[in-house]
C-alpha positions as CSV (number, residue, x, y, z in Angstrom):
1,M,162.6,-228.1,15.7
2,N,163.7,-230.7,18.3
3,E,162.7,-234.2,18.3
4,S,160.0,-234.0,20.9
5,E,158.1,-231.4,18.9
6,L,157.9,-233.8,15.9
7,K,156.4,-236.7,17.8
8,I,152.6,-237.5,17.8
9,D,151.0,-237.5,21.1
10,Q,149.9,-241.1,22.0
11,H,146.5,-240.1,23.3
12,L,145.8,-238.1,20.0
13,F,147.2,-240.9,18.1
14,Q,145.0,-243.4,19.7
15,L,141.8,-241.2,19.5
16,V,142.4,-240.5,15.7
17,L,143.2,-244.2,14.8
18,S,140.0,-245.3,16.8
19,L,138.0,-243.0,14.9
20,Q,139.6,-243.8,11.6
21,M,138.9,-247.6,12.2
22,A,135.3,-247.1,13.1
23,A,134.8,-245.1,9.9
24,M,136.6,-247.8,7.9
25,Q,134.7,-250.7,9.5
26,N,131.2,-248.8,8.8
27,M,132.2,-248.1,5.3
28,G,132.7,-251.8,4.9
29,K,136.3,-251.6,4.1
30,I,137.4,-253.8,7.0
31,M,136.0,-256.5,9.1
32,S,134.4,-255.8,12.6
33,P,136.4,-257.4,15.3
34,I,133.2,-257.9,17.3
35,S,130.8,-259.5,14.7
36,G,133.7,-261.0,12.5
37,K,131.6,-259.7,9.4
38,V,132.2,-256.8,7.1
39,E,129.2,-254.5,7.5
40,R,128.4,-251.4,6.0
41,N,126.7,-248.2,7.4
42,L,127.6,-245.1,5.6
43,E,125.6,-243.0,8.1
44,Q,127.8,-244.2,10.9
45,A,130.9,-243.7,8.9
46,R,130.0,-240.1,8.0
47,I,129.5,-239.3,11.7
48,S,133.1,-240.6,12.5
49,I,134.7,-238.7,9.8
50,D,132.6,-235.3,10.8
51,M,133.9,-236.0,14.4
52,L,137.6,-236.2,13.1
53,S,137.0,-233.0,11.0
54,M,135.5,-231.1,13.9
55,F,138.5,-232.3,16.1
56,S,140.8,-230.9,13.3
57,E,139.0,-227.6,13.4
58,K,139.0,-227.3,17.1
59,T,142.5,-228.1,17.5
60,K,143.8,-225.8,14.7
61,G,147.1,-223.9,15.9
62,N,147.4,-226.4,18.9
63,L,148.9,-229.4,17.1
64,N,152.5,-229.7,16.0
65,D,153.5,-230.2,12.2
66,E,153.6,-233.9,12.6
67,E,150.3,-234.1,14.3
68,N,148.6,-231.8,11.9
69,R,150.1,-234.0,8.9
70,F,148.8,-237.2,10.5
71,L,145.2,-235.9,11.1
72,S,145.1,-234.4,7.7
73,N,146.3,-237.3,5.8
74,I,143.8,-239.6,7.8
75,L,140.9,-237.2,7.0
76,H,142.0,-237.1,3.3
77,E,141.9,-241.0,3.1
78,L,138.8,-241.2,4.8
79,R,137.0,-238.9,2.6
80,L,138.3,-240.4,-0.5
81,N,137.1,-244.0,0.7
82,F,133.7,-242.7,1.6
83,T,133.2,-240.9,-1.7
84,D,134.0,-244.3,-3.3
85,E,131.7,-246.2,-1.1
86,A,128.9,-243.8,-1.4
87,G,129.0,-244.3,-5.2
88,K,128.5,-248.2,-4.7
89,P,125.0,-249.7,-4.5
90,D,124.1,-251.1,-1.1
91,P,125.1,-254.8,-0.9
92,K,122.2,-257.3,-0.4
93,P,121.7,-258.8,3.2
94,E,122.6,-262.3,1.9
95,E,125.9,-260.9,0.5
96,K,126.9,-259.3,3.7
97,Q,126.1,-262.4,5.8
98,T,127.9,-265.0,3.5
99,D,131.1,-262.9,3.0
100,G,133.8,-264.9,4.8
101,E,131.2,-266.8,6.8
102,E,130.3,-269.7,4.2
103,G,127.0,-270.8,5.7
104,K,127.8,-270.2,9.4
105,S,125.0,-267.5,9.9
106,D,123.1,-266.7,12.9
107,S,119.9,-268.3,11.4
108,A,121.3,-271.9,11.6
109,P,120.7,-272.4,15.3
110,E,117.2,-270.7,15.2
111,N,116.2,-273.1,12.5
112,S,117.2,-276.2,14.2
113,E,115.7,-275.3,17.4
114,S,112.4,-274.6,15.7
115,N,112.3,-277.7,13.8
116,D,113.3,-280.0,16.5
117,N,111.3,-278.9,19.4
118,G,114.0,-279.9,22.1
119,S,116.2,-282.2,20.2
120,G,118.5,-279.6,19.0
121,E,121.6,-281.3,20.2
122,E,121.3,-284.0,17.5
123,S,120.5,-281.8,14.8
124,D,123.4,-279.4,15.5
125,A,125.7,-282.3,15.3
126,K,124.5,-283.3,11.9
127,E,124.4,-279.9,10.6
């Protein structure tokens, strides 16, 4: 095989990686770049894994060896991680909120606004 047949198409690479990262974020394995928190939603993780699995089935025979190995390895890794996460109990909402945030929750501004009735600037500086 020549070198061009062993390379992974960049569009395929980006598509697979984006679905992998979505699944990993939804399993709570990595932090969400949007919220800055580690969040867990196994139903959404399952959807991303199923999409990659469907993609693998639909492209069977159309991928080169390197692309096929790449996709198979990612699916294997995601399925193992999903099985691991599915066996764990759901984290409490407080635990999810305080991981890495240490008191910087979305509820702090709401509390100061409702308690101060318009003087939220002074209370925000004190908190």
